[in-house]
N, C-alpha and C positions, 0 to 999 in steps of 0.2 A: 240787185244791184242797179243803179242807173246805167242807161245805156250812154249817156253824156261822157265823152273821153276826159279823164281825170288828171287835172294838171298841178294836183296839190299833194299827192302821196295818200296814204292811208293811216299810216301812225305817225301822227303829227304831235309834237310835244309843245304844249303851252308854256313856254320857256320862263324860268325866272329868271331876275337880273342880279348876278351876284354884285354885292357891294361890299367895300372896306369898312372897318368899324366905325368910320367916320361918315358913312353914308354915301359916297362916292362909288362910282361905277367901277368894279374891279375887272380891268378889260383882260387880263391874264386868265381869270377864273371864267369869264365867259368864254374866252377861246377852248380852254379845257373842256368846260362842261358840255358845249355844243359838240366838240369833236367826241366826247363820250357817249351823247346819246344816239348820235349818228353811228357810232361804232356798233352800239347795242341794238340797232334796229330800226330807229326812227328814220323815216323818208320824208318827212316834212318837218320844219320848224317855225312856230309862230312867236316871233319876237314882238315886244313891246304891246301884248295883250294884258288882260286882267292880271293874270299872274305874273307877268313881266313888269308890275306897277307903272303902268302907262300913264295914271293919272299924276304920278310925281316925278316922270321924266321930262326932260327938255326936249324941244325938238331937235336940236343937235345931236343929244344922246340916242334919241330914236333913230336918225338916220344913220349914225355910225353903228348901232347895232345891226341894222341891215347889212352895211357894208362888210362888217366883222363876219357875221353870219354866213354872208355869201362867199367870204374868203375861205373861210374855214370848212364849209361845206365842199366847196370844190367840186360841184356838180353832184354829190352824192345824196343829196335831200333838197328839196324844194324850200324856199326862204318866204314864208308870209308875212307881211307886216300887218299887226294887229291894233285895235284900240281906238284909232281914228278920233273923233271928237264929238261932242255934243253942239259943235258950231260948224254948220256945213261949210262956210267958206274956210274954216281952218283945216277941216278934214280934206277938202279937195287940195289944198296946197301940200298938206302932208302926204297925200296918195301921190301927187305929180313929182313930189321930191323923193320920196320912196321908190318909184317906178325908176327914177335916174339913178339912184342908188344901187339898183340892182335886184330889187324884190320881185319875185316870181308870181305874187298874188297879194291881194287886199282883202282883211277881214275887217267888216264895217260893222260897227256895234250899233244897235238901236239908239238914238239920242236920249242920253239921259238926263234926269233932273228938269229938262224943259217939259216933258210929258205933251208932245205935239200930238196932233189928231193922227188917224192912219194915214190921212191924205200928206201930212208934214212928213211922216215917216218914209213914205214911198217916194216924195220929192227928194229927200234927203239921200236915200239909196241911189236914185237914178242919175242924180246930178253928180255924185261921186263916181259911180260908175262910169259915166259920160266922161269924165275928166281924164282918163287914162285908158291904156289897151289892157291894163291888168285883168285876170279874172278875179272875180270878186266872190268872197263868202260873206253871206248875212250872218251876223250873230245875234240870236234870240235868246236873251237872258234877263226875263222881266224881273227876277228876284234882285237885281242890281240897277236895271234901267228905270223900272217903275211902269213900264207898260211892254205888253207883248207885241210880237209881229203877227197879227191876226190872220187866219188862214186865207181870207180873201186878199189880203196886201201880199202874202207870200206867192199867191197864184199870179197877181198883176206884176209883181217884180221879177219874176221867174221868165217873162217874155223878154226881159231887157238881154241883149246878146252877151254882156260881160257877167252878168249874174249868174254863175253856174251852181252855187253851193250855199248852204246854210249849215251853220253850227247851232245844234238845238240843245239849249238848256233848260228847257221847259218840263222835261220828264213826260210829256203827253204822247206816249207811243200811239195812240189811236189817231191823232193828228199827223203824227209822221207817216203812218201808213196811208193816210188820205192825201197827203201831199205827193208822196211818192207815187201814187195812183194816177195823180192828174197833172204832173210836171216831170220835167226830166232833171231834176235838181238832184245834185249829189248832197247826201246828208252825212254829216258829221255829229256823232254824239258829243255832246259837250258836257256830259255828267258822268263821271267817271264809273259809278256804281251801274248803270246802266249801259256800258259799253256793249257787252255780250247780248243784251235784249234788243238793243237797237239795231246791231249787226244781223240779228236773227230775222228781223223784219224788213231787212233791204239797206239798211245804212251802208256807206262806203268804207267808213272809217272812223276815226275819233281824233278829238283835239283834246289832250288829256293832261292834266296836273300832274297825277301820280307816276306818269310817263317820265317825269325828269327824273325820278328815282329808279324806276324799272321799265325801262321801254322793251327790254327782250320779251317778257312774258306777254306784252300787247302785241308784238310781233308774231309770236306764235299763236296767239288768240286769231288774229287777223288771217294768218296763212291758213290755220285749220279752218276758219270759215270759208276761205276761198276754195279749199280742197273739199268741202262739204262734210267735215269731220268734227261733229258736234261734240263728240266724248271729249277729244282733245282741247277744243275751244272752252268746254265747260271746266276741265281741269284748270286751265290758266285763269278762268274767272274765278274759280274758287280759292285758289293759291293767292290771287291779289285781294281777296275781299277784306282780310285784317289791315292790310296796307293802305288800302283805300278808305277805310273808316278812321285811320290814323290820320291821314292826311287831310280829309274833306269833312270831318265832324267836328271837331273841337275849337278850331280857330281857322281864320281864313287860309285857304290852301297854300298862298305864298309863303305865310309865317310858319306852317308846319314844314312845307317842302324844303326851305331854307334851314330849319331846325334840323331835319333829318340828314340832309346833305352834308351840313357841317358836322353832325355826329359821326358820318360816315367817311369824314376826311376829303371830301369832294369838293368843297369849297372853303375858302379861308375864314370866312365870318358869316354868320347867320343874320345879320342885319338887315332890317327893313327900315324903309322911311315912313316918318309920321305922316299921316295919323295911324298907320299900322305900328304896332309894338310887337316884341317877341312875346311867347306864351309865359303866363303867370305860373307860378309853381305847380298850381293845382293843374292847370291845362297841359302844361310839359309832363306831369306824372301821367295824365290820361294817354298823350300820345305814346308814352314809353311803354304803358300796359298793352297797348293794342301792337305796337312793335313785337313784343314779346311772343305774340300768338302768330308772327309770321313765320312761316315754315318753307323752306326748299323753292324759294323764287331764282330762277336763273338770271345771274347778272348781278346779283346783291348778295352781300355775306353781312348779315346783321351780328354776327358774333364779333366784328370789329367795329359796332355801333357805341360811340362813346359820345353822350350828349353832353352840351355845355351849356346849362340853364342861365350862367352869369353871362356869358358872351352874348346870349339871345335877349337880354332883358333891355326894355325899353325900344325905343326907335331913334332914328337919326333925322336931323335937318340938314339937306344938302346946302351947298353953298349957293345955288341957283334955284329959284322956285320953278317947277315944271312948266307953268303957264306963261313965264316970260317970255316974249317974242317981240 
């Protein structure tokens, strides 16, 4: 584990943003969901990230999510603003406003779609990190952004006093080891299936999608790793495997997570915003088949799972476009 002091927590939930059936933010469900995951073991909440549908949220919604999460957490968990923007100027303004709204940290994603050079990526990170006093997590997810944060860029970025951590969704554990050997960066696993392998080689924690449904076994996994109990950590990993497969394999994680949370009665609607849509019949059947294999996960009782394929169908067009500002 890094020697850098950790201002983020270890079990971080990449929070979904619950919507009403017509696609507006359901603030009641937002509050209930945040309280539930914190009560079940999360010590960090990433709002407005990929899983929170940041691409289709308005800036006022993003800032209100920070404010609401901060209020509900009441000091029990750190609140991290995520998503950022592929426009550096916009990302800087969001960071400043999020800091004022009470965010404890800022997760900055690699600029997507633009495909800048590594010099552009580094400049983007540095300028956003310069704009506030918030500790920063870099988010490396080339499958969504089109480009990786290369090893040399990570090393250069790590010298910035506000850049303290990285969320890794590349799945290159050899590079993780290399960076951990060469920097004091805090590493968070950004791929649910690799949480335990990442922790085993020195990662500090995880920023997980499946943790929306089951933060408690991740808490147990982290606590076991901290105590040097590989047997208990492995047991938690094995118990989570079919649930991780259900959430991360068949449709985007946001879609499957909302489908399952709604089936468990934890949110009022599984609605997502277009261009995301709910699972098709065959995709829903695959998710349900995986759920049938889940056994004895603390904090979740799938005997009460009542999926609703009709409620999940399609996607919503919100009243205000996310990029309107």
